[in-house]
N, C-alpha and C positions, 0 to 999 in steps of 0.2 A: 020199791026196792030200796033197801036201806044202805045208806052209805056207812061202811065200817071204818072209814078213815078217821083217824083221830086228829083233831085240830092241831095238837102239839106236834104230831109227826109229819105234818104236811110239809113237803119240800116243793118249792117252786122250781120250775124247769131252769136248768143252767143255761146261761147264754152259750151260743155256739163258739164264740171266740174265747170264752173262758175255758172250754174243754181243749181247744187247740193250744192255748197257752200253756195249760197244764201238761199236755202231751209233749210240747217242745221243751219244757223245763225238765221233764222226766228223762229225756234222752241226752241232755247236755251235761257233760261231766266237768266239773271244775278242775283246773290244773293245780295240783298240790304245790305249795310254796317252794319246795325243793326242786321240783321239775322245772318251774318257771325260772329259777335262778340259773339252772344249768343251761337252759335255752338262751338266756340273756348272756351268759358267759361265753357260750359258743359264738353267738353273734358278735360279741365284743372282740373276741380273738380274731374272728374273720375279718372284721373291719380294720383291726390293727395290721393284720397281714397284708391286706390290700394297700393300705396307706404306706407301709414300709417298702414293698416291692415296686409300687408305682411311682415313688419319688425319685427324681433325677438328682444325683449328687456327684459333683466333680471335685477332685482334689489333685494337686500336683506336688511332687517332691523332686528336687534337682540335686543330685549328688555329684560333686566335682570329682572327676576321675583322675587320680594321680596327684591330687592336691594342686597347689599353685604352679607347679612346674609341668603339669600335663603328662601325657604319655608319649614316649619316644626315646630319643637318645641325643646327647650332645653331638657336635660335629665330629665325624670320624676323621682321624688324622694320624699320620706317622711323622716322626721328627728325628732330627739328627743333633748330635752334640758337637759343637764346633771346637776347635783346638783351644780356645780360651774358656772352655767349659760352660758356654752359654747354649741355650736351646734354640734351635732353628726349625720351624715347621717347614716341611718339604712341599710347599705349594708351588706348582708350576707358574702361577701368576706373579709370584714374587721373585725379584732378582736378588738372590743371595750369593755372596762370594765365598767360596771355600779356599782359604789360603793353601797353596801348594808349595812345599819346600822344594827348592831346586828347580822351579818352573823355568828359569832361564838357562838351564843346563841340558835341555833336551836337544841333543844333536844326534845325527845318524849314528846308530849302534849303541846309543845310551838309553838308560831307563830311569825314570823318576818314580819314587815309591812313597806312598803316604797311607795313613789309616784314618778311618772315621767310624763313628758309632751311630747306629740307627736303632730306634725303638718304637714300639707301638704306643702312641700317645692317646689311647682311648681307655676309658674306665672299665667297660664291660664286654667289648667285642674283640674277638681274636682277629688277627690281620694276616692274610696270606700275602707275602711281601716279595717283590722283585727288585732287582737292582740293574741299572743300565748305565753305560757311558754313551752319551749321545752327542752329536754335533749341534752347536747352536747355529741354526740356519744351515749354511753349507759348510760351516767350519772356518770360513775365511775371516781374516782379521785385517780390515782396512785393505791397503794395496799390497800387503805382504803375500808372498807365495803361500798357497794353501797346502799344508803338509798333511791335512786330515786323512787322505787315503793311505798314508804310509805308517800311521800309528797302529800299534798292536796292544790289545788290552788283556790284562789278566787280573781276575779278582779272586781272592782267597778268604775263606773264613779264618780270621785271626786266632780264634779260640780252638778250632778243631783241625785247622790246616786243610779243610775240605776245599776242593777246587770248584769254583762257582762259574767263572768265565775264563775261557782259554783252554789250552791243551797241556799245560805243565805248571806245577806249583813253583818250580825252581828255575825254569828257563823262560823268561818273559818274551824272548824272540818268537816263541810259539803262541803268543797271545792271539786273541780273536781280532778280526777286522772290526772297524766301527760299526758295520752293518749287523754284526753278530755278537756285539758286546752286551749281552743281556743274560741274566740268570736268576734262579730262584733262591731266596733266603729262607724259605720255609715259612711256617706259621709262627707269628709272634703272639704270645698270649697277652690279654689285656693288663693294664696297670693295676687294676684293683682299687684305684683312687682317682680323683678328678684329674683331667689333662693338665699338663704343665704348660704355663703360658709361654708364648713365643718371646724370645729375646731376653729371658731371665736366666740367672745362673742356676745350674743344676746343683741343688742342695739336698735333694731327696735321693737315696739309693734306689736305682732302678731294679725291679724284679729280674733275675737272671733270664727267665724264659721270655721276658718282654723285649729283650734287647739283644743285639749282636754287633760285633765289631768286624770290619772287613779291611783287608789290605788291598790296595789298588796299585797295580804296576802298569805304567804307560811307557811303552818302548817305541822308539823311532827306528824304523827299518833302515838298514845300512844301504838299501837299494835306492835311496833318494839321490837324485842326480844333482850336480852342482848348480843347475838352474833354480833349485829350491833353496839355495843358500839364504839364510835369514828368514826362512819360512816359519809361519805360525799356525796354530790351530786353536779354535774356540770350542771347548768341550764343556759338557755339564754331567755331573753325577746325579742320576735321577732315581728316586725310590718310588715305587708304586705299591700302594697297600689296597687290598680288597677285603672288606669285612666278611667274616664267616660266622656261621652259627656256633655257639659254644658247644 
């Protein structure tokens, strides 16, 4: 039998692993350059995202509230104007003397009268204000007979003639007893400028709605018996202010 194979066409059998390698290469597709860059870019963005959100960073900023002076208000106070035109803060802790003209003329059936001015010595807060005549202690002065139970008090608004304490603006004999010698002055508006220092002369005009002037009448009842001859009383004119919201 003749062999019809041509020597030049003879092919040797291919190794098994060569066919497998050819088959593997046949099904593996190379990644185009553009696609590979997109994949790298996506991975890079993902890495950056993880790095940013995972990092712990702390920062602090302190803002001073209200500047160097802070938040709040200066001390709330009311004040009076003494006869020599100096300012006196009406603090109960301080012993201030209010000169009373005719203080040595208070005898049974007589009345001594004086005026004084009070104002809201606060820059921004209105003041609901009261006025009282109160005894100092029991009203006794040394060993002198204590005539405090026999005094009658009348207080009138000097500007409007409104009765504040007592029962009559013209008859001081109908004044209130010392236990009831208290009344309201209404609300005094704030100054609108910093408080005026204690003990200094009043050189700045006071806003009309921040101040008021009162007339005080102290009457000694004629019912005082001779046993109280030479009697004295220690009294104080007290102003009480309560801050209110504007």
